[in-house]
N, C-alpha and C positions, 0 to 999 in steps of 0.2 A: 229594163235595160236595153238599149239598142244592140243590135247584132254586132256592130263595129266595136262598141264598148265592151260587150260580153267577150268578144274574141281577145281583146287586149287584156282584160281582167283574167280570163282563163289562162292565157299565156303567162301572165305574171304569177298566178297561183302555182302553175307547174314549175316555174323557174324558182320560186321561193321554196317549194317542196324539195326540189332537187338540191338546192343549196343547204337546206336544213338537213336532208339525208346525209349529204357529204360531211357536214359539220359533225355528225355523230362519231364518224371515224376519227376526226381530229381530236375530239374530246376523249374518246376511248384511248387513243395513243398517248395523250399527255396528262390526263387527270386521274384521280383516284377512282376506284370502282364505285364508291358511294356517290361521288359527284356525277360520274357517267350515268349511273342509274337514275339520278334526279333529272339530268339533262334529257335523257331519252324519254322519260315520262313527260316532261314539258313539251318536247318536240312532237311526241304522239298526240298530245292534247291539241296543239296548234294545227297539226296536219289534219286531224279528224274534224275540227271546226271548219278549216278551209274546204274540206270535202263536203261536209254536210250542209254548210251554210252558203257556200259560193259555188263550188265546182258542179255539184249535182244539180242545183237549181238552174244554172246556165246551160248545162247539157240537156236538161229537160225542156228548157225553152228553145234551144237550138240544137237538135240532135246531130246535126251534121258537124258540129264542132267537138263532138265527143270522140276522143282518140280511142283507138282499138284496145289500148292498155287498160281502159276502164270497164270493159265488158267482162262480165263474170263467165267462168267456165260454163259452157252449155248454152249461154245466152246467144241469141242470133246476132251476128255481127254484119252490118250492111257492107257491101263490097267497097263502098266509098270511105269507109273508116281507115284511117292511117295511124301508125304509131306516132306518139309525140316525139319530136326531135328538139332537144334542148338547144336554145340559141343564145342564152344569156339574158339577164334581167335588163329590160329596156331602160334607156335614160328617162329621168323624170318628165322631160318634155313629151314623150310618146304615150304616157299614161296620164291623161289630164285628171286633176283632182277638183276641177271647177264644175259646178252643176251645169248640166245642159240647159239651154234656154228652152222654155216650154211654149 
């Protein structure tokens, strides 16, 4: 994946993660305990897949895109690492779904 595409996808993954995280509070406030527990398990699976299958590989390929929030305690954090700041999910025209020409 190109750096530009990786940056857009990473941004999208963080925004989706933030929206999913916020949605758990909404579900907790309005739904039964049983439904909340089911929903939280589902969200956990989705966020784990996003981290392992998309975010970690992108950050491995482009370490400068890795936000400071993803470093583990005790791990060396480069001075260039910054915290991720949520900006909202970009409109569909900013995240292309068409394959890149080769």
